[in-house]
C-alpha positions in Angstrom: 0.0 0.0 0.0 1.6 3.3 -1.1 1.6 6.5 0.9 -1.2 8.2 -1.1 -3.7 5.3 -0.5 -2.8 5.0 3.2 -3.4 8.8 3.6 -6.8 8.5 1.9 -7.9 5.5 4.0 -6.8 7.2 7.3 -8.4 10.5 6.2 -11.8 8.7 5.5 -11.7 6.9 8.8 -10.8 10.0 10.7 -13.6 12.1 9.0 -16.2 9.4 9.7 -15.4 9.1 13.4 -15.1 12.9 13.9 -18.4 13.6 12.1 -20.1 10.8 13.9 -19.0 12.0 17.3 -20.1 15.6 16.3 -23.5 14.3 15.3 -23.7 12.4 18.6 -22.8 15.5 20.7 -25.4 17.6 18.8 -28.3 15.1 19.2 -27.7 13.5 22.6 -30.1 14.7 25.3 -28.2 16.6 27.9 -28.2 19.7 30.0 -24.9 20.7 28.6 -26.0 21.5 25.1 -23.7 24.6 24.7 -20.6 22.6 25.7 -21.5 19.8 23.4 -22.3 22.1 20.5 -18.9 23.8 20.9 -17.0 20.7 20.9 -19.0 19.4 17.9 -18.0 22.6 16.1 -14.4 22.0 17.0 -14.7 18.5 15.5 -16.3 19.7 12.4 -13.6 22.3 11.8 -10.9 19.7 12.5 -12.7 17.3 10.0 -12.8 20.0 7.3 -9.1 20.8 8.0 -8.2 17.1 7.7 -10.1 16.6 4.5 -7.4 18.1 2.2 -6.2 14.7 0.9 -9.7 13.8 -0.3 -10.4 17.3 -1.8 -7.0 17.1 -3.7 -8.4 14.0 -5.6 -11.1 16.2 -7.0 -8.9 19.1 -7.8 -5.3 19.9 -7.2 -5.5 23.5 -8.4 -5.5 26.2 -5.7 -8.8 27.9 -5.1 -10.4 30.5 -2.8 -12.5 27.7 -1.2 -9.4 25.6 -0.7 -7.5 28.5 1.0 -10.6 29.3 3.1 -10.5 25.7 4.3 -6.9 26.1 5.2 -7.5 29.2 7.2 -10.3 27.5 9.2 -7.5 26.1 11.3 -7.4 29.6 13.0 -10.8 28.8 14.5 -9.9 25.5 16.0 -8.1 26.5 19.1 -10.4 29.5 19.9 -13.4 27.2 19.7 -11.7 24.7 22.0 -10.9 27.5 24.5 -14.6 28.5 24.6 -15.5 24.8 25.0 -13.3 24.6 28.1 -14.8 27.8 29.5 -18.4 26.5 29.0 -17.4 23.2 30.7 -15.8 25.0 33.6 -18.6 27.5 34.4 -22.3 26.6 34.7 -23.4 30.1 33.9 -21.6 30.3 30.6 -23.4 32.3 27.9 -22.3 33.6 24.6 -21.3 37.3 24.9 -20.4 39.9 22.3 -16.8 39.9 23.5 -16.4 36.4 22.3 -16.6 37.7 18.7 -13.0 38.8 19.3 -11.9 35.2 18.9 -12.7 35.5 15.3 -10.0 38.1 14.7 -7.1 35.8 13.9 -9.2 34.1 11.2 -10.4 37.4 9.8 -6.9 39.0 9.9 -5.3 36.1 8.0 -8.0 36.1 5.3 -7.7 40.0 4.9 -3.9 39.5 4.5 -4.4 36.9 1.8 -7.0 39.0 -0.1 -4.7 41.1 -2.4 -2.4 38.4 -3.7 -4.6 35.3 -3.6 -8.3 35.7 -3.2 -8.7 38.5 -5.8 -6.2 37.3 -8.5 -6.7 34.8 -11.4 -6.0 31.1 -11.4 -2.4 31.4 -12.8 -1.5 33.9 -10.1 -2.9 31.6 -7.5 -0.7 28.7 -8.8 2.3 31.0 -8.8 1.5 32.1 -5.2 1.5 28.5 -4.0 4.5 27.4 -6.0 6.6 30.2 -4.5 5.0 29.8 -1.1 8.5 29.9 0.6 9.0 33.4 -0.6 5.5 34.7 0.0 5.4 37.1 3.0 1.6 36.5 3.4 2.2 32.7 3.9 5.1 33.3 6.2 3.0 35.7 8.3 0.2 33.1 8.4 2.6 30.4 9.4 4.1 32.3 12.3 0.7 33.8 13.4 -0.8 30.4 13.6 1.8 29.1 15.9 1.7 32.2 18.1 -2.1 31.7 18.4 -1.6 28.1 19.4 0.8 29.0 22.2 -1.3 31.9 23.5 -4.5 29.9 23.6 -3.0 26.7 25.2 -1.5 28.8 27.9 -4.9 30.5 28.5 -6.6 27.0 28.6 -4.1 25.7 31.2 -4.5 28.9 33.3 -8.3 28.6 33.1 -8.2 24.9 34.2 -5.9 25.7 37.1 -8.2 28.4 38.4 -11.4 26.4 37.9 -10.0 23.4 39.7 -8.9 25.6 42.7 -12.3 27.2 42.8 -13.9 23.7 42.8 -11.7 22.5 45.6 -12.6 25.6 47.7 -16.3 25.5 47.2 -17.5 21.9 46.4 -17.1 18.5 47.9 -18.4 16.3 45.1 -16.3 13.9 43.0 -16.5 16.0 39.8 -13.0 17.2 40.4 -12.3 14.3 38.0 -13.7 16.5 35.2 -11.0 19.0 35.6 -8.3 16.3 35.8 -9.6 14.7 32.7 -9.9 18.1 30.8 -6.2 18.8 31.8 -5.2 15.4 30.4 -7.1 16.1 27.2 -5.5 19.5 26.8 -2.1 18.0 27.3 -2.8 15.5 24.5 -4.1 18.2 22.3 -0.9 20.2 23.1 1.2 17.2 21.9 -0.9 17.1 18.7 -0.3 20.7 18.0 3.4 20.3 18.7 3.4 17.6 16.1 1.6 20.0 13.6 4.3 22.6 14.3 7.0 19.9 13.5 5.1 19.0 10.3 5.0 22.7 9.2 8.7 23.1 9.6 9.2 20.5 6.9 6.3 21.8 4.8 8.2 25.1 4.2 11.6 23.4 3.7 13.3 21.4 1.0 12.0 18.3 2.7 8.3 18.8 2.2 7.8 15.1 1.5 8.4 14.4 5.2 5.5 16.5 6.2 3.2 14.1 4.2 4.3 11.2 6.4 3.9 13.2 9.5 0.3 14.2 8.3 -0.6 10.4 8.4 0.6 10.2 12.0 -1.4 13.3 12.8 -4.6 11.8 11.4 -4.1 8.6 13.4 -3.5 10.6 16.5 -6.7 12.6 15.9 -8.5 9.2 15.6 -7.2 8.3 18.9 -8.3 11.6 20.5 -11.8 11.3 19.1 -12.2 7.7 20.2 -10.9 8.6 23.7 -13.4 11.4 24.0 -16.2 9.2 22.7 -15.3 6.5 25.3 -15.3 9.0 28.1 -18.6 10.6 27.0 -20.4 7.3 26.7 -19.1 5.8 30.0 -19.3 9.1 32.0 -22.4 10.9 30.9 -22.3 13.0 34.1 -18.6 13.7 33.9 -18.9 17.5 33.5 -20.6 19.5 36.3 -19.8 23.1 36.2 -19.1 25.8 38.8 -20.4 29.3 39.2 -18.1 31.9 37.4 -19.1 34.5 40.1 -17.1 32.6 42.7 -13.8 34.0 43.8 -10.6 32.4 45.0 -10.0 32.8 48.7 -6.6 34.5 47.9 -8.6 37.2 45.9 -11.1 37.6 48.7 -8.3 38.2 51.2 -6.6 40.6 48.9 -9.9 42.6 48.5 -10.5 42.8 52.2 -6.9 44.0 52.8 -7.4 46.7 50.2 -10.8 47.8 51.7 -9.9 47.8 55.3 -7.1 46.8 57.8 -7.3 43.1 58.7 -8.6 42.6 62.3 -8.2 39.3 63.9 -10.7 38.4 66.6 -9.4 35.1 68.0 -12.5 34.6 70.2 -14.9 35.1 67.2 -12.8 32.8 65.0 -12.8 30.0 67.6 -16.6 30.3 68.1 -17.1 30.0 64.4 -14.8 27.0 64.1 -16.6 25.2 67.0 -20.0 26.0 65.4 -18.8 24.5 62.1 -17.3 21.4 63.7 -20.3 20.8 65.8 -22.6 21.0 62.7 -20.3 18.6 60.8 -20.3 16.1 63.6 -24.0 16.2 64.5 -25.7 16.8 61.3 -23.3 14.9 59.0 -23.8 17.0 55.9 -20.8 15.3 54.3 -23.1 12.3 53.7 -24.5 14.3 50.8 -22.3 13.6 47.8 -23.1 16.9 46.1 -22.4 19.1 49.2 -21.3 22.6 48.5 -19.9 25.4 50.7 -23.1 27.4 50.1 -25.2 24.4 51.6 -23.1 24.6 54.8 -23.1 28.4 55.1 -26.9 28.4 54.8 -27.4 25.8 57.6 -25.0 27.3 60.1 -26.0 31.0 59.3 -22.5 32.1 58.3 -21.8 34.1 55.1 -20.3 32.0 52.3 -17.3 34.3 52.0 -16.5 34.1 55.8 -16.9 30.4 55.8 -14.7 30.0 52.7 -12.0 32.1 54.4 -12.4 30.1 57.6 -11.9 26.8 56.0 -9.6 27.5 53.1 -7.4 30.1 54.7 -7.5 29.7 58.5 -7.7 25.9 58.5 -5.3 25.6 55.6 -7.6 23.1 53.8 -9.7 23.2 50.7 -13.3 22.8 51.4 -13.1 19.6 49.3 -10.4 18.0 51.6 -12.1 19.3 54.7 -15.4 17.5 53.9 -13.5 14.4 52.7 -11.7 14.2 56.1 -15.1 13.6 57.7 -16.2 11.2 55.1 -12.9 9.1 55.6 -13.2 9.3 59.3 -16.7 7.8 59.1 -15.5 5.2 56.6 -12.8 4.2 59.1 -15.4 3.8 61.8 -17.4 1.4 59.6 -14.3 -0.5 58.7 -13.4 -1.0 62.4 -16.9 -2.2 63.3 -16.7 -6.0 63.5 -20.5 -6.2 63.0 -20.1 -4.6 59.5 -17.2 -6.9 58.3 -19.4 -8.1 55.4 -20.2 -4.6 54.2 -18.3 -4.1 50.9 -16.0 -1.2 50.2 -18.3 -0.1 47.5 -21.2 0.0 49.9 -19.2 2.0 52.4 -18.0 4.6 49.9 -21.6 5.3 48.9 -22.7 5.4 52.5 -20.2 8.0 53.6 -20.8 10.5 50.7 -18.5 9.4 47.8 -19.9 8.3 44.5 -16.7 7.4 42.8 -14.5 4.5 43.9 -11.3 6.2 42.5 -12.0 9.4 44.5 -12.7 7.3 47.6 -9.5 5.3 47.3 -7.4 8.5 46.6 -8.9 10.3 49.6 -8.6 7.3 51.9 -4.9 6.7 51.0 -4.1 10.4 51.4 -5.7 10.4 54.9 -4.4 7.1 56.2 -1.5 6.0 53.9 -3.4 2.8 53.1 -6.1 1.7 50.7 -9.5 0.8 52.3 -8.9 -2.9 51.7 -5.4 -2.8 53.2 -6.7 -0.8 56.2 -9.5 -3.4 56.9 -7.0 -6.2 56.7 -4.6 -4.5 59.1 -7.3 -4.2 61.9 
């Protein structure tokens, strides 16, 4: 099988899976329609970008439509960024400012307008044949890679902040969503690095090497699509968002320092802490797997901001870890109880407020140094 046939086969498979997943995301019944639509759009743009080997079979002459297809790559990473924002924040809505993400795509097409879009076919062929000397294509090439770097940095910063906000305000197991999104972004980063590597050869005397790398990219895209599909089908409730109006405790402290001098009332602090611990021990709200800091603040009559600072700043724990400590202590009591020796680990984790075995095992080992099974055997 020669290189051309292999490229066509891989392209067809990649297009089929990408478009199938996009259709699945657009039609599946879910509360997260916006997120699904954005990722479906990302997949469609990626599929159009990857379709070049098939389109070249129909016509290998440069055209305005073909160049427009190439420049659609400038919409890929902005759409992915908006997808991540929509996943992280429950109150995500399209705003006029998001139109700014179209600017790179528009700028590139305006740059190409005089010497490509508005010239005749012969001039288009000459433009492509002499692409190494065309300043417009050099600009497009550099601009594309700058865009990738800027957006990927923005995505990683967004995920870092969103995960911290989740840990400070929620005690569910959906932290796995952010861990998975981080992993997914790392994989996409690797993909884009391979694209950069391919483009280096594309504009060199060894352009044939970029064709082989292109096959590898298409295979890698197949892997990413299949991985995402596997996650979506096996974890339909994977993504649960946070409120974008929430602030990090570090930002709250900074605001308070700027507004007024910090006054520490040790007696008041101790009273609030005792009130919180009494509520946790007597009412056991941690048994609720979807517990939030707002739930606790409402029940003990303490402002959410003050409670967040009390736990995350004064106790030096994220709300997530604070609640999990009570859950693990409760699980340890059950494991120590000889009358409950036949209760399974799975039953225990659900009983104490977890709804994920991996999260329970991670939290238990972090608290005790042992897995639940090893802890039970050591008693």
